N, C-alpha and C positions, 0 to 999 in steps of 0.2 A: 753729308757723311755720318751727322751727330744720329740723323735719325734710322740710317742704317746700323750702327754701332748699338742703337737701343733695341732693335729689333733681333741682332745677335743675341744680347742680352735676355732679352724675353724667351727667345727659343731656350738658351740654356737653361734658364730657372725653370721653364715648363719641363724639360726633361729631367732636370736634377729631382724635381718632386718634393712634397713638403717635408718629408721626413729626412731625406738625405741618406737611408739606410745604404750600408755596402755589405754585399753579401757574395759568397761564392757560388759558382753554378757550375753546371757538369761540362765535360769537354776539357777538363785541364789534366794532363800528364806529368806524374811526378817524375822528374829527372834525377833518379836515384843512384844507379850506376854511373859509373867512369864513361862506358860507351854510350848512356842515354844523354850524356852532358856533351857529348863531342861537338863542337863547333858553339856551343854556348858558353863556354868556359868566361868569356869576357864579363858575362853578366853576374854580378854579385850582389851580397848583401850589404848595406851601409849602415854600420853599427854606431849608434850615437849615443852610447855612454847609458846612463840614466833615463835619458829621452828615446829609448827606443830603437826603432830600424826603419829603413827604407829599402826602396831597391835602386841600384845605379848600373852603368854600364860603362867600359871602358871606350873611349874613342881615340886614344893615344897610349903608349904604355905608362904613362905616368898622369893621364888625365881622366876622371870619371865624370860622367854627367848623371845628376839625378834631379829631383824636384827642389825647388827653391824652398819652399814651405818646411821642408824636412830639416834644413839648418838653423831652425828656429825653434828655440824650447816654449814651454807651456805660456810663459810669460811675454812671449814675442821677441826675446833677446837671441842674437844670433850666437850659436853653440860654438864654445871655442874649438878649432880645428884640431888641436892635439888631443881632443877627445875622440873624434870620429876616426873610423876603422874601415877600410873596403876589404872585403873577403870575396875574392873572386870564385867562383864555383862551389860556392858552399854546399854541402850536403852532409847531413848526420856528423855534423863534428869535423869533416876533413874538407881542406880548402885546397884547391889549385896553388892559390897563391894569396898573399895578403898584404896590407902596407897602410902604414899611418896616413894622416892628412896633414901637410905643410900650412896650405891656405885654400881660400876659396874665395870666389866672386859669384854674385846673384846677378841675374838680369836686370838692367837699368828700369826703373818705373815698378819693378815688383812690390807691392805693399803687403805686409805679412798681416796687417788689419783687415785688408779688403777680401780675404776667403777667396770663393770661386766666383766672382764675378767674371763676366766674360774678358777683360782685359787683364784680370789678373791671370787667369788660366793661359792667356797668350804669352805671360812672362814667366810663369813657374818654372825657372829653369836655373840650376846652379851647377856650378863649373868647379871641380876638387882638384886640386895638385897634390898628388901624392908625395910622399917623403922619399921614396924610391921606386924606380919604374918597374912595372913587371914584364917580362920578357914576352915578347910576342910568340914565342915557341910554345909558351904555356897558357897563354891566353891572349889569342889575336885580336886586337882591337876592331870593331865595327866603324864602317864609314856610314856618313848620312846619306839618306836617299833624297831623291829628287821629289818633285810635286807630285802628289798622287794623281793616279787616273780616277776617273767618276766609278764608284763601285768597287774601288780598291779591296783586294783581300789582303789581312795581314794576321799576324802573330804577336804573340805576348808572352814574355818569359819574366815570372815575377816571384817573389815570397811573399807570404801575407800570413794573416792571422789563422792559427791552427794549420798553418803549411809554411813554417817560417824556417825549419831544418833543411829544406831542399828545394830549389826553385821547380816551378809548376809552368808547364808550357800549355798555352792554348794555341794549338797548331792553326786554327781558321775562325778568324770573325772577321766582320768588315767595317769600313768606312762607310758612315751614314750621311755625312755632311760636312762641309768645309766652308768657314767664312771668315773674313777679316782676321786671318792668323790663327783660328783655333778650329779644332776637329772635334766630331763625336764618333764613337765607335760602339759596337754592340759585344765589345769583349768583356769577359769576367774579371772583375776587379776587386778588391775586399783591402782592408785595413793592411797597410805594409807594401801594396802596390805602387804608391806613389813614387815616382822616379823610374818605375819600369819600362824597359824599352817597348815600343811598337814597332815590329817588324815589317817591312815589304820587301818581298823577293826580287832580286834584281839579278836574271841570270842565274847561276849557280850558288850565291851567297845573297844571306839577308841584310838589308840595311835598315839603319835607325830612321823611320818615319818621324816618329813624335814619342814623346814621353807620357806615361800617365801622370795628370795633375791631380785628378778626382774622379769621381762616379758614383754609382748609386744602383740599387737594385728597385724597378719600379712596375708593379704589375706582373712580375714573374720575368721581366727582360733586364739583362746587364746594359748598363750604359757606361761608359769610360768616354773622357775628355783630355784632350791633349792639345799641342801646339805646333805651329810651322819651326822647324829649327834652325835651318841654313842659316840666317842673317843673325839671330840671337847667338850661335855658337861662334860665328867668327867675332862678334865683338866682346862674347864673354873670353876667348882666348887672348885677343888684345889685352883686354883689362886684367887678366891673370898675369901677364908677363910686366904689365905696368903697374899692378897695386899689389898690397899685402892684404892679408886677412881684414875687410871692411862691408860686414853686413850693415843691414839698416839699422836704424836705432829701434830700440823697445817700443814695442806697440802692443798693450796687451789686450786689445779689442781682438786679436787674432784667435781663432777658436780650431781647435784639431781633438781629433778622436785618439786617445791613448788606451790601447786595450793591455791588461796585464801589470806585471809589477815592475821592479827596476831592473837593471843591467838592459840585455838586449830583447826584453821579454815584450815590449809593449809595441806593437805594430801601430806605425802613425799613418793617418790619414786627415787630409783637410776636410772639416765638415761644411756641406753646404749651408 
């Protein structure tokens, strides 16, 4: 098992590339109008005060999934929940709905100092408890997807650097590989895409297959990395019911890319 884990880590390290640069590619559709956003209202921007923003998605009227590394500041300290705000369907200053965050939990074993190691990618999930539920009539929460099929086609809705005013939808990209609880995709990601839902189609409704943990631009090809969710989310829901805000202790070894100034202008992304 240890050898297999090492091989997975080697695959991730190779595909991440030495620079870890993140870039936007073609194929993104800006969801500007209300009609464009129809069906995607539960995806929103997670604003983190002076620590910038990430992307998040409703999985219940009062619960939002995002990347665990988003809820840590530059020093590796957990961000106070009352600073965080979820803005569902934000586009050009208009929101479908928004709410503050009462508390959150991160996946057990996630280490904010470990960056994008294979095991950390597999645990890079946080569940936020909102201060008030967002009615499903305004933003219907998404369900989780079952295990993907080989060659699964997916889509991603995210906010990002230079496109943080409205969500962008990449309607078609693919699952490249899956091993030991992590996945690789050829989807376009950039600073701010952390926590963005990776959707797989199930009948007439998209379901959340994974979340974007990180990614890179390597030789002109996009790469994004995510994790298996069902077991993690089940545990996080239990933890949220049982615990108050309790992120990991500070660990200044964690590195993050932050672009822009204060407020919500800095797009956050873990640096490989």
